[in-house]
N, C-alpha and C positions, 0 to 999 in steps of 0.2 A: 765690610763685614757684614752689613745689615745685607746685602743682596747675597751674601752668601748664607747667612741663616735664615732669609726667605727660600732660597731654594732648597738647604737643608729639609725643611718643614714643610714645603711641599710635595719631595720627594718620598716622605714618610706618608703623606696624605693621599698620593697617588700611587703607592704600590710600585712597583718595579718599572724601571725606563725612563728617561731624562725626564726630569722636572719641567714644568714650564718658567720662566724666568719672568721674575718680580723686576720691574728695572724702575720704575717710580722717578725717574727722569725727565717725563715729561715729551721723549721722543719715541722710546721703544711701545710694542704695545702690549699691553698688563691684561688684558682680557683675559687669557688661558689661564694665567697665574690665579688669578681672584676669584676665578669662575672653578678651578681647582679648591680653592678654599672653602669655597661655599658647599662644594659637592662633597666633601670630606666626611661628611657625617657627625661631626664634630659639633653643632648647634651654630649658636652665635659666635662667630668668629673674630678677632680682632684684626684688621687692616693695619699693617704697622707704618708708621710715619716714614712716608716718601722724602727722597733728596728735594725733590722740585713737587712734580704732582703725576696722579697715574692717568695715563691714557688708554681709553678702550676703542673697539671700534665695531662691538656687536653688544647684542641687549643681556647682562650678566641676568641670568634664571635662576629664582629659586623655588627649591622645592620644599615638601610639608618637612617641617622642623629645621629649616636652616634659617642662617642670619649674618646678618655683618654691621661690626660696629666699627665705626672712625671716629678719630680726634676731628673734635669740631672745626677745625681750620684744614682738616687733610683734604685735596683736591683730586676730584675724579672729571676726567673732562672729557667729551665724546669726541673722536674725531674726525675731523673734515670729511666730509661725503659718505658719512654712515649713516644718516637718514633712520634711524630708527630709536627707541626709546633706550634710556639707561640701563632701567632694570625692568623686570616683570616677573610674575611666577610662570613656574615651568609646564603648568598642566591645565591652563584657561578653560579648556572644557570638561574634564574630569574633576579638576577642582584639587586643590593644595589646603593644608593648615599649616597655624604656627608658623608665621613668618614674621621676619623681625628684621629692622633695618635703624640704626641708630646710628646718627651722627655725620659730617661730612657736608662738605660744600658738593653739589652735581652741577655739573655744569654742561649741558647740551649743546652750548655754544652755537645759538640759532643762526649768524647770519652766514654759518659755514656749512649747514644742513640744507638739504630741500625746503623750498618755502613751505608755507601754509598752503596746502591744496586750495584753500577756498577762496583766495585771494592772488593767486598765481599773476593775476593782469594788473597786478598795482606793483610786480618787481619791475625794475630797471635794468635793462629793456625789459619791455613787457614782454610775458611768456601768454602762452594761448590758453585762455580758461577751460579747465577741462569740467565735464561733466559729472558732480558727484554723483553719487548713487543713492537711491532710495531706502538702501538697507545697509545694514550693519557688513562689511565683507571684512573677513579676518585675515590678519596678516596686511591690510592695505595700510598704507603710512597716514597718519593725521597728522604727526608732528608733536604729539604727549612725549614728556619726560619720563615719568611711571606709568606703568601701565598693569593693573592688578585686577584679577575678573576670577571667579569662584573660589575665593577665599574664606576659608573658617578661621578667626584667633589673627590678627594683622596688627602689629604695631609697626608706629613709623613715627621716629622721634627725634627732636634736635636737629634736624637737617635743614640745609639753605639749599634753596633748588635756585638756579642762576640759569637765564636767559631761555626758557623752552620755546619752543617754534609755537605751540598752541598750550594744553593742559600742563599744568606742571604735574598734577598728582590724579590719573583717572581710577576710579574704583567701580567696580561694576558685579554685582553679586556677592560684595564682600560684606560679612558678616561678623559680630563680636571684634570689632577693631577699634583701635586707638591711635590718633593722629593727633600728634602733642608737641607746642614749641617749635614751629616750621615759620621759616625765614623765607620770603619770597626776593630774590635780588635780581630783578626784571631789567637791566640798563639797554640793552639792544631786540631789535624785532625781524620777522624775515616775512613778508614784507612790510607790515604795518602792525602797530601797538593794538591786536585786536585779536577776541579768541584766546585770550590769556590770561584762563582760568587759575585759581591757584587751589583749590581741592575740588574736585570736580565726582560728585557721585551719580551714577546713574543706576538703571531698575533693579532692583532685587537688593539694595543696601540695607541693613537691617542689624539694630544694637551696636550703635558706634559713638565717639564720642570724637569729637574734635575741638581741638582747644588749643590758645594763646597762637594765635597767626599774628604774622607780623610783615608788612612791605607793602608795594604795590601792587596790584594785580590789573593788567591790562583787558581785565572782563571781571567776570565774579570771583570775589574773594571763595567763596562757599556756592557749590551750585548744586542742588539736589532736584535734579533732572529725571523722574521717573518715567517721561516720555525724552527721545531723543534721538531717535530715526537713525541715519548710519553713524552716528558718532557712538552708538549703543548696542550691544548683542544682546541686550536683555529690556523689554519694555515691561518695568513690573513695578510692584506698587514699593516705596522706601519707605521707613517705618522705624519708629524709637530711636529718634538719632537724638544727643545732648550737642549742642555747642556753644562755646563761651570762650569770651576774650576773644573777640578779632578786634586788632586795631590795624586799621589802613591808611598809610600815608596818603595815598592819590589812587582810587579804583573806579571801576565801572560800577560793582554794585558791591554791599558784603555779601550779601547771600538773596540766590536765587533758588527761589522754588518753583518748580515745571510740571504742571499735570496735563494731560490731553484726554487719555481713557485708565493711565493707571495713577491711582493715589496717594499723595504724600500725607503720611499719619504719625501723629505723635512726635513732636519736635518741639524739643525747649532751646530757645536762644537765651543767651545772656551776656550782656555788657560788651556792647557794639559802640565803637570810636573812628571818628573820622568824617574826610569830606569826600563824595562821591561824583561823578559825573553823568553818571544815568540815577541810578535811586539808591538807596540804602538796602533796602528791602523791598522786594518783589514776587507776587505770588502773579505766577506767569502762565500763558497758555501755548504762545510765540508762534504754533505754526497755523494762519491763514486758512489752508485747505483742509485742515481736519475739522470735522463739523463737532466731533466728541466734546462733553462739557466735563473740565479738571474739576475735583475735587482736593480739598486741603481740610483735615481733620484733627483736631486736639493740637493746635500748635498755641504754644504759650512763647510770647518774646518780652522781654523786662530791661530793662535799664541799658537804654539808647540815647545818644548824644552825637546826632551826625548833622550834617548840611552838604549842601552842593556846593561842587567845585566846576568849574570851565571845561572844557573839553579840549584836547590840544587840537591842535589846526588841523593834523593826518588823519585826526578820528574818521575813518568813512562815515558814521552813522552822527557826526557831528552834532545836524542840524534838527534828529530827532531825540537824540538823548540831552539835551538839554533845557528839554521844557517839561522832561518827564519830571512827576514830583518825588517825593524823597521816600515815602511810601507809593508802592506802585502796586496797581491791582488791574490786572489785563480784562479783557472781556474773556465769554465763555467760559468762565471757572465759578465753584461754587466754595464758600468757605462755612465749614461747620468746629462748632465751638473754639473759635480764634478768640485769644485775649492777646493783648498789645497793655503793657501796663508801664509806667514809670519811662516817659522817654521826652525828649528835647530835640526841637529841632534848630541847630544851629545858624548864625547870619552864613550865605553864603560866601565863599573866597571871589574875591572880584578877579585875582589872577591865578596862574598855575602856582602850587608849592614850591617851592627850591627842593630839591635838585631837577623839579621837571622844566621848570623854564631850560633850564641847560639843555635838556633833551628838546625841545623844541630848535635848538639851535645855538650855540655857542660862538658869538662873536669874534673872529680868528685876533683884531687888531686888540679888543679889551682883555681877552684872557693872554694873547701869547704874544702879543706887539706889532708894531708893524715898521718897515725903514723905507723911504722912498727911493733910497739907491737900490736896496736889494731885501726884499722879505724873504726869501726861499727859505731862511732857517725856523721863520716863524708859521710860514704856511705847511711846512712838511710836519712841524712840531704839532701843528693842529691835527692832519692828517694822522698822525701815528697815535694821537692820543689814546684813539678809538671809540670818540665819541659819537653819538647814534645821528648829531647832526651837527655840522660844521656850517656857519656863517660868514663869507667873503663879505666883509660889509664895505660901502661906497666910502671910499676917503677921498680925500682933497687932489689927489696924486695916483695913478694907476699902483697896481698891486706887480712889481718888478719880479720875476722871478728867474733863477734856472731849471733845467727839467724835474721834476715831481714824480716821486713815484706813490702811486695810489695803493690802496689795500681792496677787500673783501668787505660789504659791507660799508663801505663810503659814502656818504649821503652831504653832497657839497652844494649850497645854496649860494647862489651870486642877491645879493640885493640889488633892488634896483639901479640902476645905473652902474654898479661897481666892475672893473676893467684889469683883467690880469693880460700882462704885458710880460711876454720873453726877453730876457735881460740881454743885450745890444753884445753881439759877441760870445755868447754862449751857448749857440745851438748851428755848430759849423757841421757834423754828421746829415747826409742826408736822412737819416733815421732817427733824428733826435725830434723830440715832439715834447708838448707842455706835461702832459701826464704819459707817464710810463704805467700801460696796465697788460700785465699777461698773466692767464691762466688765473683771472680772477672772478666774482661771481657777485652780483647785486651791488651793481655800483650806480648812483646817483647823481650826476652833475646838473641843476637846473637853475632857472632863471626865475627870480618874484618881480611883479610891475609890470608895468605897461613897455620898459625898454630891455628887461631882462638882465643878464649879463653880457660881458664882454671878454671872450680869449684872442689875443692878438699877438701873431707871431711877426718876428720881422727878418727881413732876407740879411743872410749873412753878408 
């Protein structure tokens, strides 16, 4: 009945001809049907609850006066190999007005998209590192989940963003905007946890409010980057931004401000909490090959309680970030009328907070179990759990298994000396193998320590 009602509604919205079908079963492509709702001219339209979840294969485009509202637990997932933003505005060069997105869990499903183009050499197997452009290239894939450019009047509220490749929400030349009550649910990465900003503002953003952000971002929770080279269409002043109530479970930083030759002006920051593995708040220049001096003017920061946290082992910058101060001031910057009041530096964390210790690697025996006769069910359950990293820990006897089925995004780490052995008489076919891998991407099986791990077959 739900599908029939949706089809009837979409037929009326689209005029004559067959209406695109809204499946909501997690299998059929819902892109055309949702796009038809956005284009209906009815303003902010409500997306009904799906039977399972929605699946889209192209970027949803929002024109002026359009919007989409979802229940908080309604899931929209990007189909595998789509490698595009989940949503953007329709006219980034000419501009749009009055766009609204409310609610929903928006899942980019990063392990099933093209990897972060800046870190392809860290993929497993490694890919050739590409040469990144010096300037912005419109339409080029950078891995952002949402991209809005040249918009006046933008509302983004009560949204959960799950597993982007890079930036969760990127805004450029967006004015009169409100980004409020956003949760970042980052549980996987492609290929590493880096460049995964929460709310990323580029040049030309003005008169905006960012409030009540929650979760963990594997880069800046909020970035105000007036200069951003190839990541930004415009390098211009960012001004009149209000930021309030950032609660970070574990992030690179709560707030980065970046200026080279475009200033950041009139920014108010209130109530920042959390632990950060780089710094809590940074006034940065970032680009060593650019000689200009950045300007930060009329900045007020208050009610800050923050501390340092250790970086993950996989962090490409761990040796650098662990020594940065909680408040970071870069070279070649100028501060003018900057006030920091009512701040407290918390004791540093000695180890990663949960659940981030789990992201470093769940030991199979501790979470799932071990049987010296046959551990197949335990190892397969660990693989199927979807964890970013699982660890085959060293046991007194080897892990004995029948054929295992790998998955895309699997990272399996052998502890130093851990051994995986094929069960006797379970591999009789000449094509049998310990790990079955067909049509998969981003699979890593690695060993730690001087001995690494061992995978041993038996002759039938």
